[in-house]
N, C-alpha and C positions, 0 to 999 in steps of 0.2 A: 504493500500500500504506500502511496506517495507520502513522504515525510512532511511535506508542506501542506498540501490541500487535502482536506478530509473529503473523500469522494463517496457520495451516497449512491451506492449501487444495489442496495437492498431491493430485491424483487425484480431486478433488471436481468433479463435473459433473452436469448434468441427467440423470436416469435415467428410463426408462420404468417406470411403475408399473402393474401389472396392475389394471385397473379392477374386477376381481372380488374383489380383496383386501379383507378387513375390516380397515381401518387401525387401528381401535380395538383389536382383538384382537392384531394384529401388533405394535403399539406396546407393549401390555402384555407380550407375550412377550419382546421385545427388552429392555424395561426390567428384567425379571427376570433375563434372561441376562447382562446387562452390569452388574447391580447399580446401576442408575441411578435418579435422582430427577428428576421433571419439575416445574419451577416455571412458573407462568403469571401474568403481571401481569393485573390487572383489565381492561386495555385490549385483551387478546387476543381473537381471534374465539371464539364460543361453543364450538365443537368442542374447541379447545385447552384452554379453561378446564375443560371437562367431563372431559378425559382426565388433567389434571394432578393431582399428588399434593398440591400446595399452591398456593393462589391468594392473591394479596395485593399489597401495596406492594413496591417494589423492595428496600429495605433489609431489611424483615421477611422477605422470601423468602430472601435470601442468608443471613440469620442462621439461619433454619429449616434450610436445606440444610447449613450448617456443623455442625449438631447431629446430623445423620444419619450412618449408617455407609456411605452410598452412595460408590461409587468415581467415579461420573460424575454431573455436574450438567447437565441440559439446561434452559437458561434461555429460555423463550419470552417474550421481551421485546425490549429494544433493547441496543445494544452496551455502553453504560456500565453497565447492570445486570449483564451477564455479567462485566464487569471487576470489579465490586464483589463478585460471588460468588467470583471467583478470588482477590481480596484476602483475603477471609475464609476461604477454603478453598484455600490455595495448593498443597496436595498432591493435590487432586482434579482430575479432568479436567473442564473446563467447555466446553460446546458451546452454540452459538447457531444455531438453525435456518436463519436467513438472515443471512449476514455483512454484508449491506447495510442491515440494520435499524439505522439510526442514530437521532439525536434532534436536532430543530431547536434545542432549548435548549442541549444540550451543544455542538453545533456553533457556537452563537453566541458561544462563549467559547474561542477558540483559546489553548492554554496559553502560547505564546510572546508573545502580546499581553497576556495577563493578567499575565505576569511583569513586563512593562514598566509596566503599570498599577499593580501592587503596589509597585514601586520608587518611585513618586511619593509614597507614603504609608508611609514606613518605620516610623512609630510606631503604625501601625494593626494590630489583630488581624484576621486573615482568617477569616471564616466563609463556607463554601460549602455550598450546597444539594446534597444527595446526587445530584441529577440532573446530574452533570457527569462528565467523564472521570477516569480513575485519575490521570492526570498532574496534573490540577487539584487533586484531593484531596491529592496529595503536596505541593502548595504551600500547603496550608491549615493553620490552627491548630486549627480545629474544623469538623467537618461537621455539618449539621443536616438534618432532614426537615421537611416542611410541617406536621407535627403538633407538633413540638417547637421550631421556630425561635423563636417568641416567648419560650418559657421559657428557652431557651439564652441569648438576648440579655439577658433580664431578670436572669439569674444573674450577669452580669458587672458589675463596678463601673461606676457611671454616668459616670465620667470616662474610661473605656476607649474609645478611638477604634476604630471598626470598619469594615472593608470587607466588604460582603455581595455575593455573586455566586453563580451567574451570572444569576439571575432577578430582573429589576427589579420585576416586579409583586409577587412574594412579598416582596422586600425592602421595597417601599413599604408593603405591608400590615404587616410586622413593625415598621417605623419608626413607623407610625401607632398601632399597638397599644401599643408600649413608650415612645413619646415620645422615642426616640433619634434622633440625627442620623447616619444611616448613609451611607457612601459606597457607591453602587450601581454595579455593572457593568451595562451596557446590553444585557442579554440577555433573551430571552423564548421561550416555547413557542408555536409557530404555532397550535396547536389552541385554547389558552386565550385567545388575543387576538382571536378572530373572532366572539364572541357578540354578538348585537345587542340593545342595551338597548330599542330601539323594539319589536322583535318579541317580546321577553320580556314587555314591558308589555302588548302586545295579547293574548298568550297568557294572562296573569294575568287579564285582563278577561274572557276567554272561560271561564276556570275560576276563579270566585270562591273565595278561600280556599286556593288551591294554594300550596304552599311552594316557594321557590326555594333550592336547595342549590348552593353554589358552591365550587370549589377556589380557594385563595388565589393560584394562578398567573393567575387572571383579572384583567382590568383593573379599576381602582378603580370605574368607573361600574357595573360588574356587581356588584361586592362590596357597594356601597352599597344595592343592591336586595335582597340575599340575606337569607333568614331563618336560614340556617346557613352558616358558612364552615369548611371543614375538608379534610383529606386524603381520598383515595379511601376508605380504610377508615373514616374518620370520617363521611363522607357516607353510606356503606352502613349503618353502625351507627345513625346518627341516624334514617334512614328506617325502620329496623326497629323502633326503640323508640318512635317517634312515633305518636300516635293519629290523625294526619292520614292521608288516603287518597290524596292526589294531590300529586305533586312534579315540578317542573321541575329538571333536573339539568344544571348548567353545568360539565361536565368531559368528558373523552373518552367517547363513547357506549358503549364496550365494557363499562363498569361496569353498564349497565342490565341485562345478562344475569343477573348475580349478584343485583342488587336485586330483579328480578322473580322469580327462583327462591326467594329468601328471603322474599318478600312477594307471593305470587300474587294476593292479594285487592286489592292496591294498584295505582295507575296511575302510571307514570313517563314523563315526556316529555323527550326530549333538548332542551336549550336551543338555539333556532334561531340559525344564524350570520347574518352580514351578507348573504352571497350565498345563492343557492339550491343551492349544491353541498353535498356531504357532508363539509363542512370540520370537523365535530366528530368525524370519524374520523381517527385519526393514521395517515398513509400509511406511516410507518415501522413502527409496531406491527403493522399489517395485512400487512406483507410476509411474516410468518410464517404458514404454513398447516399443516394436518394432514399434507399430503403431505411438506412440507419437514421437519416434525418426525420423521416416519417415516424419511426418508432420513438425517437427522442422526444418529439413533440407530443405524441400520443400518451407516453408514459411519464413525461416530465423527468426523465433520467437519461444518462448520468448527469448529475448536478455538480457544479464546481463550488467548493467552499474554500475561502482564503481566511485564515485567522485574522481577527480584527487588528491585532498589534502589527501584523505584517502589512495590512491595508494602510494603516496610518503612517507607517514608515515609507512604504513604497510610493504612495501618492506624492510625497514631497519632492523627490527628484524629477518626477514627471511634471509637476507644477513649475518647478524651476526651469526645466527645458522649455515649457510653453511660454513662460515669462520672457526668457532670453530670445526665443524665436519670434515672439510678438514684437519685441523692441527692435529686432534686426530685420523684420519682415521676411523671415525664412519660411 
């Protein structure tokens, strides 16, 4: 059982679903009946994105849900995202379709080990990427996103010493952009570490002029090739505004669904991984299915609980980030 979140799974089990059911209609009925809002990250399967009320990045979705009058938040994403929704909406019921939907990046930074790591640098400010557990957020001074990380670091005095975690690739990108000497935690996202520079080069040769769009969680060798580096929302917006017609996308392949919907006349290619497997699909994100979403709404389970003391501590670095972002217009 999770050491941070008390997960209420009593009575939750696999159920038979009548194959004749129109799950889209049933989910819409349950959503209205329970006054629920459905959030879907860009990396979810197309059916879930299409049924969701809001689609986007993890923090933006949690902020959007907090503004609604919904009693129930169903977060089709991964565990840390549902925790963030609970932090920002502590009085709302937060559900996660599959309780085993974790995150390789969040898992790469166990809070008890990070605590010891932090103790080695007592004069350092701790900035953590939002893709981490609630407990890690509670240990932080400022939380950041992939789109505002550079601006957050640049807003601090140059003499300020900084620990950045848990993503070493995003941290290295921020250090390079800001010229700051950051102490990095050695964590990473399994999906963003597998793209092949060689295969991308060959793909660019087959498609002259194609633009490479990359998430800053990718390794530096990929980022050096990129025509644009940004968050999932940033990548989507860049492709929409660009006059170019073909793009290679170096992030989780689920985003291609929205990119294609918004730009039906353009072509999008998922960046090829080192191996021949479907490694640019996050296995954790894809644990959620339309069937599990239906059962989640029907049964009101699995529910995410975050201890009150963690909520109170974790919300402070998020608020500090939002304050800095607002002042800087990030």
